[in-house]
C-alpha positions as CSV (number, residue, x, y, z in Angstrom):
1,M,-6.7,149.6,-34.5
2,D,-6.7,149.0,-30.7
3,S,-4.3,146.1,-30.1
4,S,-6.8,144.4,-27.8
5,K,-9.3,144.3,-30.7
6,R,-7.0,142.8,-33.3
7,P,-8.1,139.4,-34.6
8,L,-6.1,136.6,-33.1
9,T,-3.7,134.7,-35.3
10,T,-3.9,130.9,-35.5
11,P,-1.0,130.4,-33.0
12,D,-2.6,132.9,-30.6
13,V,-6.0,131.2,-30.9
14,E,-4.5,127.8,-30.3
15,A,-2.5,128.9,-27.3
16,S,-5.5,130.8,-25.8
17,L,-7.8,128.0,-26.4
18,R,-5.6,125.4,-24.8
19,E,-5.1,127.6,-21.8
20,A,-8.8,128.2,-21.4
21,L,-9.7,124.5,-21.8
22,E,-7.2,123.5,-19.1
23,N,-8.6,126.2,-16.8
24,A,-12.1,125.0,-17.5
25,L,-11.4,121.4,-16.4
26,T,-12.9,122.2,-13.1
27,Q,-13.8,119.2,-11.1
28,R,-10.4,118.3,-9.7
29,K,-10.3,115.3,-7.5
30,I,-8.4,117.0,-4.6
31,N,-7.2,114.7,-1.9
32,Y,-8.4,116.5,1.3
33,K,-6.1,115.7,4.2
34,L,-8.8,116.9,6.7
35,V,-12.5,117.6,6.6
36,F,-14.0,119.5,9.5
37,V,-17.4,121.1,10.3
38,A,-18.3,124.3,12.1
39,T,-22.0,125.1,12.9
40,V,-23.1,128.5,14.2
41,T,-26.3,129.4,16.0
42,F,-27.4,132.1,18.5
43,E,-28.5,131.2,22.0
44,S,-31.2,133.8,21.6
45,D,-32.6,132.1,18.5
46,N,-36.3,131.4,18.5
47,T,-36.7,129.4,15.3
48,G,-35.6,126.0,16.6
49,S,-32.4,126.3,14.5
50,R,-30.4,124.3,17.1
51,E,-32.1,121.1,16.1
52,D,-31.1,121.6,12.5
53,S,-27.6,122.5,13.5
54,K,-27.2,119.3,15.4
55,A,-28.8,117.3,12.6
56,F,-26.3,118.8,10.1
57,A,-23.3,118.0,12.2
58,T,-24.5,114.4,12.7
59,A,-25.2,113.9,9.0
60,M,-21.8,115.3,7.9
61,K,-20.0,113.2,10.5
62,Q,-21.4,110.2,8.8
63,A,-21.0,111.3,5.2
64,F,-17.3,112.1,5.7
65,R,-16.6,109.5,8.4
66,M,-15.0,112.1,10.5
67,P,-14.2,111.9,14.2
68,A,-16.2,114.0,16.7
69,V,-13.1,116.0,17.4
70,N,-13.4,117.5,13.9
71,I,-16.9,119.0,14.6
72,F,-17.2,122.4,16.3
73,E,-20.6,123.7,17.4
74,F,-20.6,127.4,18.2
75,V,-23.5,129.0,20.0
76,V,-23.3,132.8,20.4
77,P,-24.2,133.6,24.0
78,K,-27.2,135.7,24.8
79,Q,-25.0,138.0,26.9
80,E,-22.5,138.6,24.0
81,H,-22.9,142.3,23.3
82,D,-20.4,142.3,20.4
83,P,-21.2,139.3,18.1
84,H,-18.6,140.5,15.6
85,A,-15.9,140.1,18.2
86,Y,-17.2,136.7,19.0
87,W,-16.9,135.7,15.3
88,Y,-13.3,136.7,15.2
89,L,-12.2,135.7,18.7
90,E,-14.0,132.4,18.9
91,I,-15.1,131.1,15.5
92,A,-12.6,132.5,13.0
93,K,-9.8,131.8,15.5
94,K,-10.7,128.2,15.9
95,I,-11.1,127.7,12.1
96,G,-7.6,129.2,11.6
97,E,-6.1,126.9,14.3
98,V,-7.6,123.8,12.7
99,S,-6.5,124.9,9.2
100,Q,-2.9,125.3,10.5
101,S,-3.0,122.0,12.4
102,I,-2.1,119.7,9.6
103,Q,-0.3,120.0,6.3
104,G,-2.1,119.5,3.0
105,R,-5.5,120.7,1.6
106,K,-8.4,121.0,4.0
107,L,-12.2,121.3,3.6
108,L,-14.4,123.3,6.0
109,L,-18.2,122.9,6.0
110,L,-19.6,126.0,7.7
111,H,-23.4,125.9,8.6
112,F,-25.6,128.6,9.9
113,A,-29.2,128.3,10.8
114,G,-31.4,131.0,12.3
115,H,-32.5,134.5,11.3
116,G,-31.1,136.5,8.4
117,G,-31.6,140.3,7.9
118,F,-30.0,143.6,7.3
119,D,-28.4,146.3,9.4
120,N,-29.2,150.0,9.2
121,N,-26.8,150.4,6.3
122,G,-28.5,147.6,4.3
123,R,-25.7,145.0,4.8
124,F,-26.7,141.4,5.2
125,C,-26.3,139.9,8.6
126,L,-26.7,136.6,10.4
127,E,-29.1,137.3,13.3
128,G,-30.2,135.9,16.6
129,G,-33.6,136.1,18.1
130,P,-35.4,139.0,19.7
131,P,-33.5,141.1,22.3
132,T,-33.1,139.4,25.7
133,P,-34.3,141.6,28.6
134,G,-31.4,142.6,30.8
135,L,-28.8,141.3,28.4
136,S,-29.3,143.0,25.0
137,A,-31.0,146.1,23.8
138,G,-31.3,144.9,20.2
139,T,-31.1,141.8,18.0
140,Q,-27.6,140.3,17.9
141,K,-26.0,140.5,14.4
142,I,-22.9,139.3,12.7
143,Q,-22.3,141.2,9.5
144,W,-21.8,138.8,6.6
145,E,-19.0,141.0,5.3
146,N,-17.0,140.0,8.4
147,V,-17.6,136.3,7.8
148,E,-16.8,136.7,4.1
149,R,-13.6,138.6,4.8
150,S,-12.4,135.8,7.0
151,L,-13.3,133.0,4.5
152,L,-11.8,134.8,1.5
153,S,-8.6,135.9,3.2
154,S,-5.7,135.1,0.9
155,Q,-3.6,132.0,1.6
156,G,-0.3,132.1,-0.2
157,R,2.0,129.1,-0.4
158,M,1.8,128.1,3.2
159,L,3.2,124.9,4.6
160,S,-0.2,124.0,5.9
161,G,-1.8,124.3,2.5
162,V,-5.2,125.8,1.4
163,T,-8.5,125.4,3.2
164,D,-11.6,125.3,0.9
165,V,-14.9,126.5,2.4
166,A,-18.4,125.3,1.7
167,V,-21.0,127.4,3.4
168,I,-24.7,126.4,4.0
169,L,-26.9,129.3,5.0
170,D,-30.4,128.3,6.3
171,C,-31.9,131.8,7.0
172,C,-34.0,134.5,5.4
173,F,-32.5,136.7,2.6
174,S,-29.4,134.5,2.5
175,G,-29.0,135.0,-1.2
176,A,-27.7,138.5,-0.4
177,V,-24.2,137.0,0.1
178,E,-23.4,137.4,-3.6
179,T,-20.2,139.3,-4.0
180,D,-17.9,140.7,-6.8
181,R,-15.8,137.7,-7.6
182,T,-13.4,139.8,-9.7
183,R,-11.8,141.1,-6.4
184,Y,-10.6,137.6,-5.6
185,Q,-9.3,136.5,-8.9
186,V,-5.6,136.3,-9.9
187,S,-4.8,138.9,-12.5
188,T,-3.9,137.9,-16.1
189,G,-0.3,136.7,-16.4
190,Q,-0.2,135.6,-12.8
191,Q,-2.3,132.4,-13.0
192,R,-1.6,130.1,-10.1
193,D,-1.7,126.4,-10.0
194,P,-5.4,125.6,-9.6
195,T,-4.6,123.2,-6.7
196,D,-3.2,126.2,-4.9
197,V,-6.3,128.4,-5.3
198,K,-8.8,128.7,-2.5
199,I,-12.4,127.7,-3.2
200,V,-15.2,129.4,-1.3
201,E,-18.9,128.8,-2.2
202,V,-22.2,129.3,-0.6
203,L,-25.5,127.4,-0.8
204,S,-28.4,129.6,0.4
205,A,-31.9,128.7,1.4
206,T,-33.4,131.7,-0.5
207,D,-32.6,134.7,-2.7
208,D,-31.9,138.1,-1.3
209,R,-35.5,139.2,-1.1
210,T,-37.3,136.3,0.4
211,T,-37.9,134.7,3.8
212,T,-37.6,131.0,4.5
213,E,-40.5,128.8,5.2
214,G,-39.9,128.5,8.9
215,R,-38.9,125.4,10.9
216,D,-42.2,123.4,11.1
217,L,-40.4,120.0,11.2
218,V,-43.7,118.1,11.3
219,N,-45.4,119.4,8.2
220,R,-42.5,120.7,6.0
221,A,-38.7,119.9,6.0
222,T,-36.4,122.8,6.5
223,F,-33.7,123.7,4.0
224,T,-31.1,122.0,6.2
225,R,-33.1,118.8,6.4
226,R,-33.7,118.8,2.6
227,F,-30.0,119.3,2.1
228,I,-29.2,116.4,4.3
229,Q,-31.7,114.2,2.5
230,E,-30.3,115.1,-0.9
231,I,-26.8,114.1,0.2
232,R,-28.3,110.8,1.4
233,T,-30.0,110.3,-1.9
234,M,-26.8,111.0,-3.9
235,I,-24.6,108.7,-1.8
236,G,-27.3,106.0,-1.6
237,R,-27.5,105.5,-5.3
238,S,-25.9,102.4,-6.8
239,D,-23.8,104.7,-9.1
240,P,-23.3,107.8,-6.8
241,P,-22.8,111.0,-8.9
242,P,-20.1,113.6,-8.1
243,V,-21.4,115.5,-5.1
244,T,-21.1,119.3,-5.6
245,F,-23.1,122.3,-4.6
246,P,-24.4,122.8,-8.2
247,A,-25.6,119.2,-8.2
248,V,-27.3,119.5,-4.9
249,L,-28.9,122.9,-6.0
250,A,-30.2,121.4,-9.2
251,A,-31.8,118.5,-7.2
252,L,-33.3,120.7,-4.5
253,N,-34.8,123.1,-7.0
254,K,-36.2,120.2,-9.1
255,E,-38.2,118.7,-6.2
256,S,-41.9,118.8,-7.1
257,Q,-42.8,119.5,-3.4
258,S,-40.0,121.9,-2.9
259,P,-41.1,125.1,-1.0
260,K,-40.7,128.4,-2.7
261,P,-38.5,130.3,-3.1
262,L,-35.8,128.2,-4.6
263,A,-32.3,127.9,-3.2
264,T,-29.5,129.9,-4.6
265,Y,-25.8,129.2,-5.2
266,H,-22.9,131.6,-5.0
267,F,-19.4,130.8,-6.2
268,L,-17.3,133.4,-4.3
269,S,-13.7,132.3,-5.0
270,G,-11.7,129.7,-6.9
271,T,-11.6,128.0,-10.3
272,A,-14.0,125.2,-9.6
273,P,-16.9,124.1,-7.4
274,I,-15.7,121.7,-4.6
275,L,-16.0,118.0,-5.3
276,F,-17.0,116.7,-1.9
277,P,-15.1,113.5,-0.9
278,V,-18.2,111.8,0.6
279,T,-17.8,108.1,1.3
280,S,-21.0,106.3,2.5
281,L,-24.2,107.0,4.4
282,E,-27.1,104.8,5.4
283,V,-30.2,105.7,3.4
284,A,-33.3,105.5,5.6
285,A,-36.2,103.6,4.0
286,G,-39.0,105.9,3.0
287,P,-42.7,105.4,3.7
288,I,-43.3,104.0,0.2
289,S,-44.3,100.4,0.1
290,G,-42.1,98.0,-1.8
291,P,-38.6,96.5,-1.4
292,S,-37.0,97.1,2.0
293,N,-33.9,98.6,0.3
294,P,-34.8,101.9,-1.2
295,R,-32.0,101.6,-3.7
296,A,-33.8,98.6,-5.2
297,M,-36.8,100.8,-6.1
298,G,-37.1,101.8,-9.7
299,T,-38.3,105.2,-8.7
300,W,-35.3,105.8,-6.3
301,R,-33.0,107.2,-8.9
302,R,-33.6,110.7,-10.1
303,P,-33.9,111.2,-13.9
304,E,-30.9,113.0,-15.4
305,H,-31.5,116.6,-16.2
306,N,-29.5,117.5,-19.3
307,V,-29.2,120.7,-21.2
308,A,-28.7,121.0,-25.0
309,L,-26.1,123.7,-25.8
310,K,-24.7,125.4,-28.9
311,V,-21.1,126.5,-28.2
312,H,-19.9,129.0,-30.8
313,F,-16.2,129.8,-31.3
314,P,-16.2,133.2,-33.1
315,F,-12.9,132.8,-34.8
316,S,-12.2,130.9,-38.0
317,A,-10.7,127.9,-36.4
318,D,-8.4,125.6,-38.2
319,A,-8.5,121.8,-38.0
320,E,-6.0,121.7,-35.1
321,S,-8.1,124.1,-33.0
322,I,-11.3,122.2,-33.7
323,S,-9.6,118.9,-32.8
324,T,-8.3,120.4,-29.6
325,V,-11.9,121.3,-28.5
326,V,-13.4,118.0,-29.5
327,K,-10.7,115.9,-27.9
328,W,-11.0,117.9,-24.7
329,L,-14.8,117.4,-24.6
330,Y,-14.4,113.7,-25.2
331,K,-11.9,113.5,-22.4
332,L,-14.7,114.8,-20.1
333,R,-17.3,112.2,-21.2
334,R,-16.5,109.6,-18.6
335,D,-16.6,111.9,-15.5
336,F,-19.0,114.6,-16.7
337,E,-21.3,112.8,-19.2
338,I,-20.9,115.4,-21.9
339,E,-22.2,114.2,-25.3
340,I,-21.2,115.8,-28.6
341,I,-24.1,116.0,-31.0
342,G,-22.3,117.6,-33.9
343,V,-19.4,119.8,-35.0
344,N,-19.8,122.3,-37.8
345,K,-17.3,124.7,-39.4
346,T,-18.6,127.8,-41.2
347,T,-16.6,131.0,-40.9
348,S,-16.2,129.9,-37.3
349,T,-16.9,126.7,-35.4
350,I,-20.1,125.6,-33.7
351,I,-20.3,122.5,-31.5
352,F,-23.6,121.1,-30.4
353,L,-23.6,119.0,-27.2
354,T,-25.7,118.0,-24.2
355,V,-24.4,118.5,-20.6
356,P,-25.8,117.5,-17.3
357,Y,-27.3,120.6,-15.6
358,E,-24.9,120.5,-12.6
359,N,-21.8,120.5,-15.0
360,L,-22.8,123.6,-16.9
361,H,-20.0,125.5,-15.1
362,I,-17.4,123.7,-17.2
363,L,-18.7,125.4,-20.4
364,Y,-19.4,128.7,-18.7
365,R,-15.7,128.8,-17.7
366,L,-14.9,128.8,-21.4
367,E,-17.4,131.6,-22.0
368,V,-15.8,133.7,-19.3
369,S,-12.6,133.4,-21.2
370,S,-14.2,135.3,-24.1
371,L,-13.2,132.6,-26.5
372,C,-16.8,131.3,-27.1
373,T,-20.4,131.9,-26.4
374,V,-22.8,129.3,-24.9
375,E,-26.5,129.3,-26.0
376,R,-29.1,127.0,-24.4
377,I,-31.2,125.2,-26.9
378,C,-33.3,123.0,-24.6
379,E,-33.3,122.9,-20.8
380,N,-35.5,119.9,-20.1
381,I,-33.9,116.7,-21.4
382,Y,-34.7,113.9,-19.0
383,S,-33.6,110.9,-21.1
384,K,-30.4,109.5,-22.4
385,N,-29.0,110.4,-25.8
386,L,-30.0,107.6,-28.2
387,L,-27.5,108.5,-30.9
388,Y,-24.8,106.2,-29.8
389,D,-27.2,103.3,-29.4
390,I,-28.5,103.8,-32.9
391,L,-25.1,104.1,-34.4
392,D,-23.8,101.0,-32.5
393,S,-26.7,98.8,-33.5
394,P,-25.8,95.8,-35.7
395,G,-26.9,95.6,-39.4
396,P,-26.0,97.3,-42.6
397,L,-26.5,101.0,-42.9
398,D,-29.4,100.8,-45.3
399,P,-31.5,103.8,-46.2
400,V,-34.1,104.4,-43.6
401,A,-37.7,104.7,-44.8
402,A,-39.6,107.8,-43.7
403,P,-42.0,107.2,-40.9
404,I,-45.6,106.8,-41.9
405,T,-48.0,109.2,-40.3
406,G,-51.8,109.5,-40.1
């Protein structure tokens, strides 16, 4: 028998399970020593992207309470005949200098607004506007693979620490940034400390086949404006939720008035989505009549979107292994609102639970480890789990009469 196919013994199962569970505890509250923003547009752009770029920089300055010196607004000149060189010599160079300027972990928010397209070889590119007579014979392009290579460049144990990168792409076909994450993962047996692993993720306005809705700021908010408003909504709540790209994505794609196509999310490197250290942000009052403070409105808070899951562990787990899983899930309840519905042992172990949509990655990390499979039972749970209220209610546990129908 192939040694890789042999059933795991109980000690092997226990060790593998514990390791996978620790790796799956993904939302680490990293203490960022520095947060900085870089926005990129083309001077030749004809979409009005510059306004969105400035709005993004202003909003992030407020959300992270950062000084103006931490905001870099790059505009690729019309006369620049080699935008790839501009990326490396101007943008990537400055990002590297800031990353090396202070010790500890840093966070870069990189924003691009404008055109998106493909070169003659079918590679996704960030693009400027139409050619400028006398300056350029074609549309200016920066190949995404150049940007990606810079962002994913390995950072060993440097004195300056790791710089995580969150990219927002507001352009057509931006979902084409998806890459093969296996190229950037640490091989088995060489697992590094999660706090020393670089995180790179992208939130895109569209998938890889669709154009954006344009920048008609009067009749329809752009992807950038919607992103900013969602950040405002999250921070403005009386009980602000963890702010992550998956959480923002779920909220954006749930909007009833959201333009199609839906936004997409791409986790390019790391062990966990970034937990943004946002602080506070003024929430502008909407046009709805009622209390002057939007946070006082009953309709201000979004309903929670939970997913019911069946998590199946294919091995015949013993009591200790089952206890390990259950205790770990309960440890997540406070921060991640995971609720266990039931635990059943047959020839294997099945755990039923509900999870907020934006926290699904926690369970999917277990599935990637090949120790379990995750099956969605229901995807549209917009109310709280009543089980604990029922069980905690006073009174003797008398038999419950069957409800009368008809």
